GUDRENTI-50212 format. One line per 5 residues: number of its first residue (from 1); for each residue z, y, x of N, C-alpha, C. Coordinates in nm, 4 decimals. Atoms other than C-alpha are relative to their C-alpha. Layout:
<rs>
NUM	Z Y X Z Y X Z Y X  ... .
</rs>
This chain:
<rs>
1	0.1207 -0.0016 -0.0713 -0.4571 0.7610 0.4549 -0.1670 0.0549 -0.0288  0.1565 -0.0519 0.0601 -0.8141 0.9489 0.4512 -0.0824 -0.0767 0.0398  0.1041 0.0833 0.0295 -1.1264 0.7891 0.3733 -0.1174 0.0781 -0.0353  0.1400 -0.0405 0.0491 -1.4793 0.8871 0.3401 -0.0427 -0.0985 -0.0893  0.0748 0.0838 0.0978 -1.5766 0.6868 0.0207 -0.1210 0.0825 -0.0112 .
6	0.1375 -0.0667 0.1035 -1.9905 0.7833 -0.0602 0.0376 0.0120 -0.1612  -0.0175 -0.0219 0.1436 -1.9190 0.6004 -0.3882 0.1261 -0.0206 -0.0647  -0.1354 -0.0253 0.0430 -1.6028 0.7123 -0.5969 0.0030 -0.1036 -0.0852  -0.0226 0.0425 0.0896 -1.4866 0.5601 -0.8502 0.1632 0.0099 -0.0302  -0.1496 0.0100 0.1114 -1.2014 0.6078 -1.1384 0.1169 -0.1251 0.0396 .
11	-0.1679 0.1089 0.0014 -0.8190 0.4075 -1.0830 -0.0630 -0.1258 0.1300  0.0030 0.1176 -0.1717 -0.7691 0.1397 -0.8288 -0.1082 -0.1306 -0.0284  0.1345 0.1198 -0.0475 -1.0174 -0.0984 -0.6935 0.0436 -0.1084 0.0522  -0.0432 0.1268 -0.0877 -0.9506 -0.4540 -0.5336 -0.1246 0.0799 0.1421  0.1409 -0.0692 -0.0942 -1.2938 -0.3039 -0.3803 0.0338 0.0906 0.1096 .
16	-0.0294 -0.1016 -0.1531 -1.2015 -0.0233 -0.1875 0.0842 -0.0420 0.0909  -0.0343 0.0593 -0.0592 -0.9651 -0.2070 -0.0840 -0.0237 -0.0996 0.1151  0.1447 0.1411 -0.0983 -1.2033 -0.5139 0.0788 -0.0730 0.1083 0.1011  0.1222 -0.0754 -0.0712 -1.4222 -0.1896 0.1943 0.1077 0.0643 0.1379  -0.1112 -0.0320 -0.1073 -1.1121 -0.0367 0.3837 0.0342 -0.0920 0.1063 .
21	-0.0929 0.0716 -0.0611 -0.9238 -0.2990 0.5010 -0.1138 -0.1184 0.0694  0.0921 0.0796 -0.0587 -1.1265 -0.5628 0.7798 0.0899 -0.1734 0.0024  -0.0700 0.1066 0.0657 -1.0093 -0.9218 0.5850 0.0092 -0.0676 0.1765  -0.0041 0.1062 -0.1110 -1.0786 -1.0945 0.9973 0.1385 0.0309 0.0578  -0.0464 -0.0689 -0.0450 -0.8216 -0.8376 1.1145 0.1485 -0.0390 -0.0597 .
26	-0.1696 -0.0362 0.0829 -0.4090 -0.9102 1.1002 0.0671 0.1039 -0.0944  -0.0182 -0.0499 0.0682 -0.2194 -0.7374 0.8434 0.1716 0.0324 0.0883  -0.1426 0.0209 -0.0228 0.1389 -0.6078 0.9974 0.0945 0.1302 -0.0271  -0.1060 -0.0920 0.0978 0.4516 -0.4784 0.8077 0.0912 0.1481 0.0987  -0.0168 -0.1459 -0.1079 0.5668 -0.1663 1.0248 0.1793 0.0511 -0.0764 .
31	-0.0761 -0.0076 0.0185 0.8520 -0.1389 0.7569 0.1123 -0.0936 0.0088  -0.1734 0.0802 0.0158 1.2493 -0.3004 0.7647 0.0009 0.0029 -0.1361  -0.0837 0.0401 0.1255 1.3474 -0.2109 0.4246 -0.0899 0.1017 -0.0914  0.1094 -0.1419 0.1167 1.1465 -0.0099 0.0994 0.0686 0.1013 -0.0312  -0.0294 -0.1112 0.0696 1.1526 0.2988 0.0011 -0.0377 0.0513 -0.1599 .
36	0.0319 -0.0149 0.1242 1.2102 0.3643 -0.3224 -0.0517 0.1210 -0.0580  0.0283 -0.0850 0.0914 1.0516 0.5590 -0.5514 0.0121 0.0866 -0.1097  -0.0972 -0.0306 0.0933 1.1766 0.8050 -0.8073 -0.0487 0.0732 -0.0791  0.0582 -0.0132 0.1391 1.0312 0.8939 -1.1538 0.0656 0.1455 0.0037  -0.0419 -0.1144 0.0222 1.0428 1.2767 -1.1900 -0.0659 0.0747 -0.0829 .
41	0.0191 -0.1087 0.1538 1.0395 1.5355 -1.5041 0.0172 0.1247 0.0826  0.0006 -0.2010 0.0364 0.9526 1.9208 -1.4952 0.0688 -0.0351 0.2128  -0.0107 -0.1212 -0.1208 0.9573 1.9008 -1.1101 0.1525 -0.0708 0.0585  -0.1542 0.0541 0.0250 1.3074 1.6976 -1.0865 -0.0183 -0.0816 0.0328  -0.0596 0.2301 -0.0088 1.4317 1.3268 -0.9792 0.0843 -0.0125 -0.1349 .
46	-0.1136 0.0562 0.0789 1.5505 1.1676 -1.2597 0.0990 -0.1335 0.0695  -0.0706 0.0671 -0.0616 1.6987 0.9056 -1.0671 -0.0435 -0.1620 -0.0190  0.0601 0.1268 0.0463 1.5136 0.6102 -1.2211 -0.0985 -0.0727 0.1158  0.0516 0.0487 -0.1027 1.3544 0.3994 -0.9622 -0.1083 -0.0219 -0.0481  0.1090 0.0594 0.0709 0.9719 0.3597 -1.0846 -0.0985 -0.1085 0.1117 .
51	0.0852 0.0931 -0.0681 0.7994 0.1655 -0.7810 0.1063 -0.0355 0.1459  -0.0225 0.0566 -0.1140 0.8463 0.0481 -0.3953 -0.0415 0.0851 0.0479  0.1084 -0.0141 -0.0755 0.6967 0.1590 -0.1065 0.0368 -0.0361 0.1782  -0.0084 0.0464 -0.0533 0.6107 0.0149 0.2236 -0.1024 -0.0247 0.1378  0.1191 -0.0764 -0.1058 0.4060 0.1113 0.5576 -0.0012 -0.1468 0.0584 .
56	0.0354 0.1099 -0.1493 0.2363 -0.1414 0.7370 -0.1645 0.0492 0.0171  0.1175 -0.0296 -0.1007 -0.0911 -0.1381 1.0143 -0.0498 -0.0787 0.0087  0.0957 0.0512 -0.0058 -0.3964 -0.2624 1.0928 -0.1133 0.0327 0.1222  0.0437 -0.0216 -0.1531 -0.5780 -0.2600 1.4657 -0.1490 0.1054 -0.0580  0.0826 -0.0936 0.1153 -0.8429 0.0101 1.3877 0.0380 0.0995 -0.0960 .
61	0.0089 -0.1066 0.1619 -0.6763 0.2152 1.0794 0.1065 0.0568 0.0904  -0.0795 -0.0612 -0.0096 -0.4271 0.4671 1.0995 0.1385 -0.0724 -0.0886  -0.1263 0.1305 0.0620 -0.0507 0.2841 0.9779 -0.0176 0.0776 -0.1614  0.0441 -0.0684 0.1487 -0.0894 0.3380 0.5446 0.0937 -0.0822 -0.1055  -0.1233 0.0084 0.1039 0.1622 0.2889 0.2280 -0.0821 -0.0683 -0.0827 .
66	0.0023 0.0784 0.1456 0.1569 0.0142 -0.0190 0.0584 0.0347 -0.0672  -0.1063 0.0068 0.1004 0.3375 0.0621 -0.3581 0.0234 -0.1376 -0.0688  -0.0632 0.0807 0.0562 0.5134 -0.2345 -0.5015 0.0398 0.0645 -0.1175  -0.0613 -0.0144 0.1069 0.5947 -0.1914 -0.9135 0.1527 -0.0715 0.0291  -0.1624 0.1059 -0.0525 0.9031 -0.4738 -0.8226 0.0351 0.0056 0.1692 .
71	-0.0308 0.0022 -0.1531 1.1092 -0.4918 -0.5230 -0.0609 -0.1440 0.0237  0.0510 0.1234 -0.0555 0.9472 -0.7561 -0.2933 0.0893 0.0165 0.1245  -0.0849 -0.0197 -0.1059 1.1216 -0.9060 0.0276 -0.0924 0.0263 0.1379  0.0720 -0.0763 -0.1584 0.9848 -0.7262 0.3528 0.0300 -0.1199 0.0628  -0.0241 0.0797 -0.1317 0.9522 -0.9518 0.6587 0.0826 0.0876 0.1025 .
76	-0.0284 -0.1046 -0.0689 1.0293 -0.8783 0.9810 -0.0574 0.0925 0.0296  0.0903 -0.1000 -0.0891 0.8985 -0.6025 1.1950 -0.0987 -0.0470 0.0328  0.1174 0.0376 -0.0972 0.5868 -0.6500 1.3202 -0.1104 -0.1432 -0.0837  0.0225 0.1143 0.0690 0.5212 -0.9689 1.0640 -0.0937 -0.0078 -0.0089  0.1523 -0.0536 0.0549 0.1581 -1.0271 1.0098 0.0544 -0.0612 -0.1856 .
81	0.0051 0.0217 0.1754 0.1112 -1.0438 0.5798 -0.1089 0.0141 -0.0314  0.0840 -0.0035 0.1393 -0.0736 -1.0907 0.2827 0.0081 0.0604 -0.1232  -0.0669 -0.0353 0.0872 -0.0696 -0.9145 -0.0161 -0.0921 -0.0882 -0.1152  0.0405 0.0418 0.1594 -0.0969 -1.0175 -0.3767 -0.0908 0.1051 -0.0505  0.0341 -0.0683 0.0713 -0.3617 -0.8607 -0.5858 0.0166 0.2446 0.0606 .
86	0.0158 -0.1839 -0.0448 -0.3925 -0.5305 -0.3195 -0.1344 0.0747 -0.0537  0.0969 -0.0936 0.0533 -0.6071 -0.2405 -0.4628 0.0327 0.1666 0.0833  0.0210 -0.1512 -0.0614 -0.6791 0.1177 -0.3371 -0.0276 0.0561 -0.1041  0.0944 -0.1374 0.0756 -0.7783 0.4574 -0.5165 -0.0106 0.1082 0.0720  0.0582 -0.0974 -0.0174 -0.9095 0.7534 -0.4092 0.0294 0.0929 -0.0558 .
91	-0.0501 -0.1251 0.0640 -0.7354 1.0968 -0.4329 -0.0229 0.1500 0.0411  -0.0410 -0.1565 -0.1511 -0.8821 1.4460 -0.3000 -0.0501 -0.1078 0.1681  0.0343 0.0520 -0.1218 -1.0410 1.2280 -0.0184 0.1737 -0.0864 0.0756  -0.1288 0.0958 -0.0662 -0.6436 1.0085 0.0712 -0.0531 -0.1259 -0.1019  0.0435 0.0322 0.0667 -0.6978 0.6877 -0.0503 0.2282 -0.0793 0.0048 .
96	-0.1317 0.0508 0.0153 -0.3360 0.5002 -0.1491 -0.0518 -0.1750 -0.0936  -0.0581 0.1426 0.0071 -0.2486 0.1254 -0.1868 0.0577 -0.0326 -0.0571  -0.1164 0.0315 0.0876 -0.0933 -0.0749 -0.4318 -0.0079 -0.1472 -0.0101  0.0224 0.1767 0.0276 -0.0396 -0.4471 -0.4753 0.1053 -0.0545 -0.0974  -0.0656 0.0922 0.1121 0.1075 -0.7268 -0.6784 0.1484 -0.0393 0.0827 .
101	-0.1368 0.0270 -0.0632 0.3502 -0.8277 -0.3857 -0.0439 -0.0456 0.1716  0.0554 -0.0107 -0.1469 0.3177 -0.9624 -0.0227 0.1050 -0.1422 0.0561  -0.0288 0.1450 -0.0528 0.3527 -1.3074 0.1614 -0.0246 0.0387 0.1752  0.0782 -0.0581 -0.1582 0.4033 -1.3290 0.5523 -0.0829 -0.1278 0.0366  0.0689 0.1290 -0.0461 0.1435 -1.5703 0.7551 0.0909 -0.0103 0.1057 .
106	-0.0375 0.0909 -0.0799 0.2805 -1.7983 0.9737 -0.0895 -0.0574 0.0946 .
</rs>
């Protein structure tokens, strides 16, 4: 996701995530299964899984990917979710998200 952030900080930040996402709007899960992220050494995959990724969307924003260090249980397609400790980082005008977990909002 591209985002124009006038006040950049280094590293992941909950503040940046809160500035991008609107807390008053629901976030919907687009993924039905996690995508494993492999560790790379010398530009080659090692086969070691270091994280998992899934896609989400919120009205007014393009779909965005969130990284989880541990495997999480994804809800059904388009279910409304909340993240545990959602953080974001900006790298070269691209924003990347990570979270400790998620839960379905009923």
